[in-house]
NUPA-216321 format. One record per residue (C-alpha): residue in one letter; x, y, z; residue number from 1; chain. Coordinates in pm, whole numbers, plus 50000, padded with zeros to 5 digits. Example, Ala and Ser with C-alpha at 12.3 -4.5 7.8 and 13.67 -1.06 7.14 Angstrom:
<atoms>
[atom A; [51230; 49550; 50780]; 1; A],
[atom S; [51367; 49894; 50714]; 2; A],
</atoms>
This chain:
<atoms>
[atom M; [43004; 44209; 94026]; 1; A],
[atom N; [43002; 44431; 93718]; 2; A],
[atom A; [42673; 44519; 93551]; 3; A],
[atom D; [42672; 44410; 93192]; 4; A],
[atom A; [42389; 44506; 92954]; 5; A],
[atom P; [42315; 44259; 92676]; 6; A],
[atom A; [42522; 44324; 92367]; 7; A],
[atom Q; [42343; 44519; 92095]; 8; A],
[atom G; [42366; 44502; 91719]; 9; A],
[atom K; [42361; 44125; 91673]; 10; A],
[atom A; [42141; 43861; 91817]; 11; A],
[atom L; [42307; 43563; 91983]; 12; A],
[atom R; [42122; 43233; 91996]; 13; A],
[atom C; [42134; 43092; 92348]; 14; A],
[atom C; [41929; 42956; 92626]; 15; A],
[atom K; [41847; 43163; 92932]; 16; A],
[atom A; [42061; 43452; 92800]; 17; A],
[atom A; [41923; 43692; 93056]; 18; A],
[atom L; [42107; 43498; 93322]; 19; A],
[atom F; [42431; 43641; 93184]; 20; A],
[atom T; [42337; 44007; 93199]; 21; A],
[atom L; [42548; 44030; 93515]; 22; A],
[atom L; [42830; 43787; 93455]; 23; A],
[atom V; [43205; 43788; 93437]; 24; A],
[atom L; [43453; 43498; 93433]; 25; A],
[atom G; [43750; 43394; 93637]; 26; A],
[atom G; [43737; 43551; 93978]; 27; A],
[atom C; [43455; 43787; 93900]; 28; A],
[atom A; [43096; 43695; 93930]; 29; A],
[atom Q; [42725; 43727; 93882]; 30; A],
[atom P; [42460; 43786; 94146]; 31; A],
[atom A; [42303; 43472; 94288]; 32; A],
[atom P; [41975; 43349; 94142]; 33; A],
[atom S; [41654; 43439; 94319]; 34; A],
[atom G; [41626; 43252; 94647]; 35; A],
[atom A; [41998; 43227; 94714]; 36; A],
[atom G; [42176; 43429; 94984]; 37; A],
[atom A; [42081; 43534; 95332]; 38; A],
[atom R; [41730; 43483; 95474]; 39; A],
[atom T; [41563; 43661; 95763]; 40; A],
[atom S; [41706; 43558; 96102]; 41; A],
[atom E; [41945; 43308; 95940]; 42; A],
[atom G; [42292; 43281; 96094]; 43; A],
[atom L; [42609; 43360; 95901]; 44; A],
[atom Y; [42734; 43002; 95862]; 45; A],
[atom E; [42383; 42865; 95812]; 46; A],
[atom A; [42345; 43100; 95511]; 47; A],
[atom A; [42695; 43022; 95385]; 48; A],
[atom L; [42659; 42643; 95390]; 49; A],
[atom R; [42306; 42651; 95250]; 50; A],
[atom S; [42430; 42868; 94962]; 51; A],
[atom I; [42715; 42627; 94899]; 52; A],
[atom D; [42459; 42344; 94881]; 53; A],
[atom E; [42240; 42539; 94636]; 54; A],
[atom L; [42504; 42687; 94408]; 55; A],
[atom Y; [42846; 42520; 94424]; 56; A],
[atom I; [42948; 42326; 94115]; 57; A],
[atom A; [43021; 41999; 94296]; 58; A],
[atom N; [42838; 41807; 94569]; 59; A],
[atom P; [42983; 41946; 94896]; 60; A],
[atom N; [43085; 41734; 95196]; 61; A],
[atom F; [42947; 41931; 95490]; 62; A],
[atom P; [43114; 41737; 95772]; 63; A],
[atom E; [43451; 41811; 95604]; 64; A],
[atom I; [43362; 42173; 95539]; 65; A],
[atom A; [43254; 42235; 95900]; 66; A],
[atom V; [43562; 42069; 96045]; 67; A],
[atom A; [43792; 42256; 95806]; 68; A],
[atom G; [43633; 42590; 95896]; 69; A],
[atom I; [43681; 42544; 96267]; 70; A],
[atom H; [44021; 42373; 96234]; 71; A],
[atom K; [44155; 42677; 96050]; 72; A],
[atom L; [44155; 42864; 96380]; 73; A],
[atom S; [44448; 42643; 96485]; 74; A],
[atom D; [44662; 42868; 96262]; 75; A],
[atom L; [44597; 43140; 96522]; 76; A],
[atom D; [44596; 42916; 96830]; 77; A],
[atom S; [44771; 42583; 96783]; 78; A],
[atom S; [44598; 42435; 97090]; 79; A],
[atom L; [44263; 42424; 96906]; 80; A],
[atom D; [44129; 42164; 96670]; 81; A],
[atom A; [43802; 42019; 96546]; 82; A],
[atom R; [43668; 41680; 96432]; 83; A],
[atom F; [43350; 41495; 96346]; 84; A],
[atom V; [43318; 41153; 96502]; 85; A],
[atom S; [43034; 40928; 96612]; 86; A],
[atom G; [42763; 41178; 96531]; 87; A],
[atom R; [42930; 41467; 96709]; 88; A],
[atom L; [43097; 41785; 96584]; 89; A],
[atom E; [43367; 41843; 96843]; 90; A],
[atom L; [43590; 42138; 96942]; 91; A],
[atom L; [43916; 42026; 97093]; 92; A],
[atom Q; [44189; 42200; 97293]; 93; A],
[atom N; [44521; 42031; 97356]; 94; A],
[atom G; [44366; 41708; 97230]; 95; A],
[atom G; [44071; 41704; 97464]; 96; A],
[atom V; [43707; 41774; 97380]; 97; A],
[atom I; [43587; 42103; 97533]; 98; A],
[atom E; [43259; 42151; 97340]; 99; A],
[atom H; [43047; 41937; 97109]; 100; A],
[atom V; [42722; 41943; 96911]; 101; A],
[atom P; [42532; 41621; 96828]; 102; A],
[atom I; [42458; 41612; 96455]; 103; A],
[atom D; [42384; 41349; 96194]; 104; A],
[atom E; [42623; 41321; 95900]; 105; A],
[atom S; [42329; 41364; 95658]; 106; A],
[atom A; [42187; 41669; 95835]; 107; A],
[atom P; [42086; 41964; 95609]; 108; A],
[atom P; [42361; 42218; 95534]; 109; A],
[atom A; [42194; 42492; 95742]; 110; A],
[atom T; [42196; 42253; 96040]; 111; A],
[atom W; [42572; 42205; 95991]; 112; A],
[atom G; [42609; 42582; 95977]; 113; A],
[atom A; [42415; 42622; 96300]; 114; A],
[atom A; [42639; 42359; 96465]; 115; A],
[atom M; [42946; 42552; 96355]; 116; A],
[atom E; [42805; 42872; 96500]; 117; A],
[atom R; [42740; 42704; 96837]; 118; A],
[atom L; [43098; 42592; 96867]; 119; A],
[atom L; [43244; 42919; 96737]; 120; A],
[atom E; [43041; 43120; 96985]; 121; A],
[atom S; [43226; 42951; 97269]; 122; A],
[atom V; [43571; 42916; 97119]; 123; A],
[atom T; [43707; 43251; 97238]; 124; A],
[atom A; [43612; 43168; 97595]; 125; A],
[atom H; [43870; 42888; 97582]; 126; A],
[atom S; [44142; 43075; 97395]; 127; A],
[atom P; [44311; 43383; 97541]; 128; A],
[atom K; [44490; 43425; 97206]; 129; A],
[atom L; [44167; 43453; 97011]; 130; A],
[atom Q; [44016; 43689; 97266]; 131; A],
[atom K; [44276; 43948; 97164]; 132; A],
[atom M; [44188; 43929; 96795]; 133; A],
[atom P; [43920; 44121; 96603]; 134; A],
[atom A; [43604; 43923; 96531]; 135; A],
[atom D; [43634; 43985; 96155]; 136; A],
[atom Q; [43984; 43833; 96153]; 137; A],
[atom L; [43850; 43516; 96314]; 138; A],
[atom Q; [43564; 43508; 96067]; 139; A],
[atom E; [43798; 43539; 95770]; 140; A],
[atom Q; [44004; 43256; 95911]; 141; A],
[atom V; [43698; 43030; 95935]; 142; A],
[atom F; [43597; 43108; 95580]; 143; A],
[atom A; [43950; 43034; 95463]; 144; A],
[atom G; [43902; 42689; 95610]; 145; A],
[atom I; [43564; 42647; 95442]; 146; A],
[atom L; [43706; 42754; 95107]; 147; A],
[atom S; [43994; 42506; 95141]; 148; A],
[atom R; [43731; 42237; 95071]; 149; A],
[atom L; [43606; 42414; 94761]; 150; A],
[atom D; [43790; 42513; 94438]; 151; A],
[atom R; [44062; 42777; 94406]; 152; A],
[atom D; [43833; 43028; 94234]; 153; A],
[atom S; [43565; 43046; 94503]; 154; A],
[atom G; [43629; 43329; 94748]; 155; A],
[atom Y; [43514; 43536; 95044]; 156; A],
[atom A; [43504; 43913; 95104]; 157; A],
[atom S; [43446; 44051; 95449]; 158; A],
[atom A; [43165; 44300; 95499]; 159; A],
[atom D; [43421; 44581; 95501]; 160; A],
[atom D; [43591; 44461; 95180]; 161; A],
[atom A; [43261; 44404; 95003]; 162; A],
[atom K; [43138; 44752; 95097]; 163; A],
[atom F; [43466; 44908; 94989]; 164; A],
[atom L; [43455; 44743; 94646]; 165; A],
[atom R; [43089; 44847; 94591]; 166; A],
[atom E; [43171; 45207; 94683]; 167; A],
[atom Q; [43468; 45214; 94448]; 168; A],
[atom Q; [43261; 45083; 94159]; 169; A],
[atom T; [42982; 45340; 94211]; 170; A],
[atom G; [43163; 45635; 94363]; 171; A],
[atom G; [43371; 45757; 94070]; 172; A],
[atom R; [43700; 45647; 94220]; 173; A],
[atom A; [43987; 45539; 93994]; 174; A],
[atom R; [44242; 45261; 94012]; 175; A],
[atom A; [44567; 45148; 93857]; 176; A],
[atom S; [44542; 44912; 93561]; 177; A],
[atom I; [44687; 44606; 93734]; 178; A],
[atom G; [44505; 44323; 93908]; 179; A],
[atom L; [44663; 44134; 94196]; 180; A],
[atom G; [44634; 43774; 94309]; 181; A],
[atom Q; [44826; 43479; 94450]; 182; A],
[atom I; [45079; 43289; 94238]; 183; A],
[atom D; [45273; 43014; 94413]; 184; A],
[atom G; [45197; 43173; 94749]; 185; A],
[atom N; [45319; 43519; 94648]; 186; A],
[atom L; [45123; 43838; 94593]; 187; A],
[atom A; [45169; 43889; 94220]; 188; A],
[atom I; [45049; 44073; 93912]; 189; A],
[atom M; [44763; 43880; 93753]; 190; A],
[atom S; [44678; 44130; 93480]; 191; A],
[atom N; [44776; 44466; 93340]; 192; A],
[atom T; [44517; 44615; 93108]; 193; A],
[atom D; [44715; 44918; 92993]; 194; A],
[atom C; [44637; 44924; 92620]; 195; A],
[atom I; [45000; 44922; 92497]; 196; A],
[atom S; [45210; 44639; 92365]; 197; A],
[atom P; [45221; 44356; 92626]; 198; A],
[atom L; [45597; 44349; 92577]; 199; A],
[atom L; [45621; 44708; 92688]; 200; A],
[atom R; [45393; 44674; 92987]; 201; A],
[atom S; [45536; 44693; 93333]; 202; A],
[atom P; [45452; 44545; 93577]; 203; A],
[atom R; [45385; 44220; 93389]; 204; A],
[atom Y; [45192; 43905; 93464]; 205; A],
[atom G; [45377; 43702; 93729]; 206; A],
[atom D; [45580; 43989; 93875]; 207; A],
[atom V; [45588; 43956; 94254]; 208; A],
[atom V; [45468; 44273; 94426]; 209; A],
[atom L; [45697; 44397; 94706]; 210; A],
[atom T; [45561; 44742; 94786]; 211; A],
[atom I; [45281; 44976; 94687]; 212; A],
[atom D; [45352; 45346; 94757]; 213; A],
[atom G; [45637; 45235; 94981]; 214; A],
[atom Q; [45421; 45006; 95195]; 215; A],
[atom D; [45533; 44644; 95226]; 216; A],
[atom V; [45250; 44428; 95088]; 217; A],
[atom S; [45420; 44087; 95095]; 218; A],
[atom A; [45200; 43965; 95384]; 219; A],
[atom M; [44875; 44123; 95253]; 220; A],
[atom T; [44589; 43937; 95092]; 221; A],
[atom P; [44506; 44033; 94731]; 222; A],
[atom L; [44196; 44223; 94852]; 223; A],
[atom Q; [44400; 44422; 95104]; 224; A],
[atom A; [44663; 44512; 94851]; 225; A],
[atom N; [44408; 44594; 94581]; 226; A],
[atom R; [44266; 44863; 94812]; 227; A],
[atom L; [44590; 45054; 94775]; 228; A],
[atom L; [44544; 45074; 94401]; 229; A],
[atom Y; [44236; 45297; 94430]; 230; A],
[atom G; [44250; 45670; 94460]; 231; A],
[atom P; [44156; 46000; 94293]; 232; A],
[atom P; [44149; 46001; 93911]; 233; A],
[atom D; [44486; 46082; 93751]; 234; A],
[atom S; [44676; 46036; 94075]; 235; A],
[atom K; [44984; 45815; 94071]; 236; A],
[atom V; [45068; 45495; 94257]; 237; A],
[atom D; [45425; 45357; 94282]; 238; A],
[atom I; [45478; 44983; 94249]; 239; A],
[atom E; [45790; 44785; 94335]; 240; A],
[atom V; [45812; 44432; 94195]; 241; A],
[atom S; [46062; 44150; 94154]; 242; A],
[atom R; [46082; 43964; 93825]; 243; A],
[atom P; [46243; 43624; 93755]; 244; A],
[atom G; [46579; 43675; 93588]; 245; A],
[atom V; [46614; 44034; 93697]; 246; A],
[atom A; [46853; 44090; 93984]; 247; A],
[atom Q; [46720; 44418; 94122]; 248; A],
[atom P; [46362; 44515; 94208]; 249; A],
[atom L; [46178; 44712; 93938]; 250; A],
[atom H; [45996; 45036; 94007]; 251; A],
[atom Q; [45699; 45165; 93810]; 252; A],
[atom S; [45469; 45464; 93852]; 253; A],
[atom L; [45110; 45392; 93735]; 254; A],
[atom V; [44827; 45640; 93682]; 255; A],
[atom R; [44488; 45575; 93839]; 256; A],
[atom R; [44205; 45601; 93590]; 257; A],
[atom R; [43832; 45537; 93595]; 258; A],
[atom G; [43721; 45236; 93397]; 259; A],
[atom S; [43536; 45457; 93154]; 260; A],
[atom D; [43854; 45658; 93090]; 261; A],
[atom R; [44074; 45357; 93021]; 262; A],
[atom A; [44124; 45249; 92665]; 263; A],
[atom Q; [43973; 44911; 92582]; 264; A],
[atom V; [44094; 44883; 92223]; 265; A],
[atom H; [44401; 45006; 92036]; 266; A],
[atom S; [44426; 44989; 91658]; 267; A],
[atom D; [44689; 45056; 91393]; 268; A],
[atom Q; [44781; 44945; 91043]; 269; A],
[atom I; [45094; 44748; 90976]; 270; A],
[atom G; [45140; 44754; 90602]; 271; A],
[atom S; [44840; 44571; 90459]; 272; A],
[atom V; [44742; 44426; 90797]; 273; A],
[atom G; [44493; 44590; 91031]; 274; A],
[atom F; [44621; 44555; 91388]; 275; A],
[atom V; [44361; 44551; 91670]; 276; A],
[atom Q; [44455; 44506; 92035]; 277; A],
[atom I; [44174; 44419; 92277]; 278; A],
[atom C; [44292; 44495; 92626]; 279; A],
[atom T; [43984; 44393; 92824]; 280; A],
[atom F; [43616; 44313; 92773]; 281; A],
[atom A; [43426; 44600; 92929]; 282; A],
[atom S; [43077; 44737; 92867]; 283; A],
[atom E; [43159; 44914; 92537]; 284; A],
[atom T; [43423; 44681; 92392]; 285; A],
[atom T; [43212; 44533; 92116]; 286; A],
[atom T; [43073; 44873; 92019]; 287; A],
[atom V; [43425; 45015; 91992]; 288; A],
[atom L; [43542; 44713; 91793]; 289; A],
[atom R; [43254; 44737; 91551]; 290; A],
[atom K; [43341; 45100; 91477]; 291; A],
[atom T; [43710; 45018; 91450]; 292; A],
[atom F; [43659; 44747; 91187]; 293; A],
[atom R; [43406; 44955; 90994]; 294; A],
[atom D; [43655; 45239; 90983]; 295; A],
[atom F; [43919; 45001; 90854]; 296; A],
[atom E; [43691; 44860; 90588]; 297; A],
[atom S; [43565; 45197; 90467]; 298; A],
[atom S; [43908; 45358; 90442]; 299; A],
[atom G; [44077; 45415; 90111]; 300; A],
[atom N; [44348; 45170; 90211]; 301; A],
[atom A; [44144; 44885; 90361]; 302; A],
[atom P; [44355; 44605; 90514]; 303; A],
[atom K; [44386; 44273; 90334]; 304; A],
[atom A; [44404; 44085; 90663]; 305; A],
[atom Y; [44366; 44144; 91038]; 306; A],
[atom L; [44578; 44075; 91342]; 307; A],
[atom V; [44391; 44065; 91677]; 308; A],
[atom D; [44612; 44088; 91984]; 309; A],
[atom L; [44462; 43930; 92301]; 310; A],
[atom R; [44791; 43889; 92489]; 311; A],
[atom G; [44760; 44005; 92849]; 312; A],
[atom N; [44377; 44037; 92823]; 313; A],
[atom P; [44245; 43903; 93157]; 314; A],
[atom G; [43888; 43865; 93034]; 315; A],
[atom G; [43597; 44066; 93170]; 316; A],
[atom L; [43231; 44066; 93080]; 317; A],
[atom L; [43114; 43739; 92928]; 318; A],
[atom S; [42849; 43894; 92703]; 319; A],
[atom Q; [43115; 44120; 92547]; 320; A],
[atom A; [43345; 43826; 92476]; 321; A],
[atom I; [43053; 43643; 92311]; 322; A],
[atom S; [42942; 43942; 92104]; 323; A],
[atom T; [43304; 44010; 92002]; 324; A],
[atom S; [43334; 43649; 91878]; 325; A],
[atom N; [43013; 43699; 91683]; 326; A],
[atom L; [43164; 43993; 91492]; 327; A],
[atom F; [43386; 43750; 91303]; 328; A],
[atom L; [43162; 43443; 91267]; 329; A],
[atom E; [42882; 43359; 91028]; 330; A],
[atom H; [42786; 43045; 91225]; 331; A],
[atom G; [42916; 42790; 91476]; 332; A],
[atom K; [42943; 42736; 91851]; 333; A],
[atom I; [43095; 43013; 92059]; 334; A],
[atom V; [43081; 42879; 92416]; 335; A],
[atom S; [42873; 42671; 92654]; 336; A],
[atom T; [42872; 42633; 93031]; 337; A],
[atom T; [42781; 42349; 93264]; 338; A],
[atom G; [42745; 42290; 93636]; 339; A],
[atom R; [42542; 42108; 93899]; 340; A],
[atom N; [42265; 42372; 93908]; 341; A],
[atom P; [42034; 42339; 93607]; 342; A],
[atom D; [42044; 42715; 93555]; 343; A],
[atom S; [42419; 42690; 93487]; 344; A],
[atom H; [42363; 42499; 93159]; 345; A],
[atom Q; [42406; 42759; 92880]; 346; A],
[atom F; [42482; 42751; 92511]; 347; A],
[atom F; [42578; 43035; 92271]; 348; A],
[atom E; [42638; 43021; 91900]; 349; A],
[atom A; [42703; 43276; 91631]; 350; A],
[atom T; [42410; 43384; 91416]; 351; A],
[atom E; [42516; 43635; 91154]; 352; A],
[atom G; [42769; 43850; 90978]; 353; A],
[atom D; [43147; 43867; 90955]; 354; A],
[atom I; [43252; 44228; 90984]; 355; A],
[atom T; [43579; 44156; 90798]; 356; A],
[atom Q; [43400; 43994; 90505]; 357; A],
[atom G; [43605; 43676; 90533]; 358; A],
[atom K; [43950; 43832; 90530]; 359; A],
[atom P; [44231; 43627; 90697]; 360; A],
[atom I; [44264; 43678; 91075]; 361; A],
[atom A; [44544; 43585; 91311]; 362; A],
[atom V; [44502; 43607; 91689]; 363; A],
[atom L; [44783; 43648; 91938]; 364; A],
[atom I; [44753; 43493; 92288]; 365; A],
[atom D; [44986; 43417; 92580]; 366; A],
[atom G; [44979; 43276; 92930]; 367; A],
[atom S; [44800; 43579; 93069]; 368; A],
[atom A; [44520; 43575; 92811]; 369; A],
[atom A; [44225; 43447; 93016]; 370; A],
[atom A; [43853; 43389; 93037]; 371; A],
[atom G; [43681; 43617; 92781]; 372; A],
[atom A; [44001; 43639; 92571]; 373; A],
[atom E; [44013; 43261; 92562]; 374; A],
[atom I; [43648; 43240; 92458]; 375; A],
[atom V; [43714; 43462; 92153]; 376; A],
[atom A; [44032; 43275; 92055]; 377; A],
[atom M; [43888; 42925; 92092]; 378; A],
[atom A; [43566; 43013; 91905]; 379; A],
[atom L; [43755; 43153; 91607]; 380; A],
[atom Q; [44000; 42863; 91610]; 381; A],
[atom A; [43725; 42598; 91628]; 382; A],
[atom E; [43549; 42744; 91325]; 383; A],
[atom G; [43874; 42774; 91127]; 384; A],
[atom R; [43816; 43149; 91118]; 385; A],
[atom A; [44156; 43245; 91257]; 386; A],
[atom V; [44505; 43111; 91314]; 387; A],
[atom I; [44607; 43137; 91680]; 388; A],
[atom I; [44972; 43234; 91746]; 389; A],
[atom G; [45184; 43277; 92060]; 390; A],
[atom G; [45177; 43073; 92383]; 391; A],
[atom A; [44911; 42862; 92555]; 392; A],
[atom S; [44649; 43069; 92734]; 393; A],
[atom L; [44586; 43067; 93110]; 394; A],
[atom G; [44289; 42830; 93120]; 395; A],
[atom R; [44050; 43026; 93335]; 396; A],
[atom G; [43706; 42882; 93274]; 397; A],
[atom S; [43522; 42898; 93604]; 398; A],
[atom I; [43214; 43115; 93665]; 399; A],
[atom Q; [43116; 43238; 94010]; 400; A],
[atom N; [42792; 43341; 94174]; 401; A],
[atom V; [42811; 43609; 94445]; 402; A],
[atom V; [42599; 43555; 94756]; 403; A],
[atom A; [42533; 43828; 95013]; 404; A],
[atom L; [42558; 43691; 95366]; 405; A],
[atom P; [42362; 43822; 95670]; 406; A],
[atom D; [42645; 44048; 95797]; 407; A],
[atom G; [42710; 44216; 95459]; 408; A],
[atom S; [43000; 43992; 95370]; 409; A],
[atom E; [42998; 43807; 95036]; 410; A],
[atom L; [43074; 43457; 94921]; 411; A],
[atom A; [43171; 43395; 94557]; 412; A],
[atom L; [43096; 43031; 94464]; 413; A],
[atom T; [43206; 42855; 94148]; 414; A],
[atom W; [42885; 42726; 93998]; 415; A],
[atom A; [42979; 42654; 93634]; 416; A],
[atom Q; [43268; 42569; 93405]; 417; A],
[atom T; [43318; 42701; 93054]; 418; A],
[atom L; [43329; 42438; 92781]; 419; A],
[atom T; [43518; 42473; 92452]; 420; A],
[atom P; [43321; 42424; 92129]; 421; A],
[atom D; [43425; 42056; 92126]; 422; A],
[atom G; [43302; 42004; 92483]; 423; A],
[atom A; [43628; 42004; 92684]; 424; A],
[atom Q; [43664; 42213; 92999]; 425; A],
[atom L; [43850; 42535; 92928]; 426; A],
[atom T; [44019; 42510; 93267]; 427; A],
[atom D; [44186; 42188; 93153]; 428; A],
[atom T; [44263; 42255; 92788]; 429; A],
[atom A; [44315; 42633; 92771]; 430; A],
[atom V; [44374; 42754; 92413]; 431; A],
[atom I; [44665; 42595; 92227]; 432; A],
[atom P; [44800; 42809; 91941]; 433; A],
[atom S; [44851; 42654; 91600]; 434; A],
[atom L; [45190; 42827; 91597]; 435; A],
[atom C; [45359; 42815; 91938]; 436; A],
[atom T; [45628; 43077; 91889]; 437; A],
[atom A; [45844; 42935; 92167]; 438; A],
[atom R; [45863; 42603; 91977]; 439; A],
[atom I; [45909; 42702; 91612]; 440; A],
[atom G; [46242; 42805; 91466]; 441; A],
[atom D; [46338; 43075; 91221]; 442; A],
[atom A; [46259; 42838; 90933]; 443; A],
[atom W; [45900; 42793; 91057]; 444; A],
[atom S; [45741; 42884; 90723]; 445; A],
[atom K; [45932; 42605; 90541]; 446; A],
[atom D; [45865; 42362; 90824]; 447; A],
[atom L; [45494; 42441; 90805]; 448; A],
[atom Q; [45483; 42331; 90444]; 449; A],
[atom R; [45631; 41985; 90512]; 450; A],
[atom A; [45405; 41684; 90472]; 451; A],
[atom D; [45536; 41522; 90793]; 452; A],
[atom L; [45477; 41793; 91051]; 453; A],
[atom S; [45631; 41739; 91393]; 454; A],
[atom E; [45412; 41735; 91705]; 455; A],
[atom Q; [45711; 41864; 91899]; 456; A],
[atom E; [45727; 42174; 91681]; 457; A],
[atom F; [45350; 42205; 91633]; 458; A],
[atom P; [45190; 42071; 91956]; 459; A],
[atom I; [44836; 42151; 91832]; 460; A],
[atom I; [44854; 41840; 91607]; 461; A],
[atom A; [44868; 41617; 91918]; 462; A],
[atom K; [44532; 41757; 92033]; 463; A],
[atom R; [44359; 41561; 91759]; 464; A],
[atom H; [44445; 41233; 91943]; 465; A],
[atom I; [44362; 41346; 92298]; 466; A],
[atom V; [44022; 41255; 92450]; 467; A],
[atom K; [43855; 41574; 92572]; 468; A],
[atom T; [43805; 41427; 92919]; 469; A],
[atom D; [44178; 41348; 92959]; 470; A],
[atom A; [44266; 41650; 93171]; 471; A],
[atom S; [44624; 41545; 93242]; 472; A],
[atom A; [44707; 41504; 92871]; 473; A],
[atom L; [44546; 41840; 92792]; 474; A],
[atom R; [44750; 42012; 93063]; 475; A],
[atom A; [45067; 41847; 92932]; 476; A],
[atom L; [44986; 41990; 92591]; 477; A],
[atom R; [44961; 42339; 92740]; 478; A],
[atom T; [45304; 42294; 92898]; 479; A],
[atom A; [45445; 42171; 92566]; 480; A],
[atom C; [45336; 42489; 92390]; 481; A],
[atom G; [45533; 42714; 92623]; 482; A],
[atom Q; [45547; 43091; 92630]; 483; A],
[atom P; [45716; 43342; 92395]; 484; A],
[atom T; [46047; 43490; 92513]; 485; A],
[atom A; [46057; 43801; 92296]; 486; A],
[atom T; [46178; 44134; 92434]; 487; A],
[atom A; [46026; 44478; 92395]; 488; A],
[atom G; [46240; 44546; 92093]; 489; A],
[atom D; [46163; 44216; 91920]; 490; A],
[atom D; [45794; 44123; 91910]; 491; A],
[atom R; [45840; 43791; 91734]; 492; A],
[atom D; [45471; 43705; 91762]; 493; A],
[atom I; [45373; 44003; 91548]; 494; A],
[atom G; [45652; 43933; 91301]; 495; A],
[atom I; [45536; 43574; 91252]; 496; A],
[atom A; [45172; 43675; 91229]; 497; A],
[atom T; [45224; 43942; 90966]; 498; A],
[atom A; [45440; 43709; 90759]; 499; A],
[atom L; [45172; 43440; 90779]; 500; A],
[atom L; [44894; 43679; 90682]; 501; A],
[atom A; [45090; 43794; 90378]; 502; A],
[atom D; [45097; 43438; 90231]; 503; A],
[atom R; [44747; 43296; 90184]; 504; A],
[atom Q; [44872; 42945; 90107]; 505; A],
[atom L; [45079; 42942; 90427]; 506; A],
[atom Y; [44788; 43085; 90623]; 507; A],
[atom D; [44551; 42812; 90500]; 508; A],
[atom R; [44809; 42547; 90589]; 509; A],
[atom A; [44828; 42685; 90944]; 510; A],
[atom R; [44450; 42678; 90976]; 511; A],
[atom Q; [44446; 42311; 90885]; 512; A],
[atom L; [44671; 42219; 91183]; 513; A],
[atom V; [44373; 42218; 91415]; 514; A],
[atom G; [44229; 41928; 91219]; 515; A],
[atom P; [43868; 41827; 91163]; 516; A],
</atoms>
């Protein structure tokens, strides 16, 4: 839902590029194409199911979706249930049919939505428990059931939540740098875009959130908890988290900042290596990066190589990830997308210029590098332009369309998947580093020069033999790569990267691990 102007300074060859002027990956979204969304006098569930039919990445099963939506109310009243049988959508209580709507299995999606509405209009009359509950709570429950028949990245925001998020984005409010989501059923940190070393960040990806400003959030949804992160600029918010391997809860005070006030890029020079950390892909990221690299190159002590740190980068605006990739590439594929809707078929490739003039580049990633960060890493890896170091990335390749529903609520529907340059789904393969720092030992530089390299030590070699459609084998490869275990005082990833960049022969050997 973030506006994203087309990147300036370099042309990118693509088809239907304008479609991506409002696009973000992995839980964020673009507005629906013209014609999608609510229509005059259309009911809520009619609009929802019609939009699913028009936009969702897979062919939906509307009998299953309708039953799942109504059945979800049984979480609030166990006496209720729903089923579709013999051409009837039925509402049951204590096993007996109390209402039904005749409907053909092949009926249009809007007809299925209307049938749902007829049954839902009468359900509270039969349930004293539901009569005591707010209408929006019941509606959220029904949509939770509908979404259970879609993918994990599709989502729903109530009218109140959708309005709140729009007001925060346009009203000058600020928020803490963390993003919250569900991990293994727990409310957890999904990202932290503070532009400092990922090893120094706290909270970290995967930390389970216990309280925000003293309020227990364990039973909240991510949207409810995210509300607590907003507030006046420069105000503080206190977070309490639990972390695996740490006995006591950890406390951290974060400062709320506007997006425009939050650093997107951090740079430094480590000996002869230019260090550039990209913390997120926001509206000015590529512009800031272009200036950063030009400043490096025009200095009296220009770096001989570059280290780009994408660890902890949750993604952001797709156009910025693409234009960032194009900063380092003379040619080659960057990314493509595919889905059921013809408008979801997109292709982007690099067209000009390498701002570093061909100097060696290493890129650091980890399990919280996602979406746009993965696009940059995989594009540079595929073209042999950089050596990727660290741990396997998250594998967040879905793209959502946001549909406004008649009551002001919003439905985010996955309508496309990101494809790697070789045509595999990013969600399956993620980005596998050439040097998985959790797998290589202290003698990694000597091991890298051996003629008989081990797939156990260098899992990227195994990727050469995996068919791109073999999702299970690709996911096993991600697991094999593992995650770095360095502490704040020992950033092994950076140590390995700088050593590699200092030895051109070793660097070229690492680039060759990806294979043809």
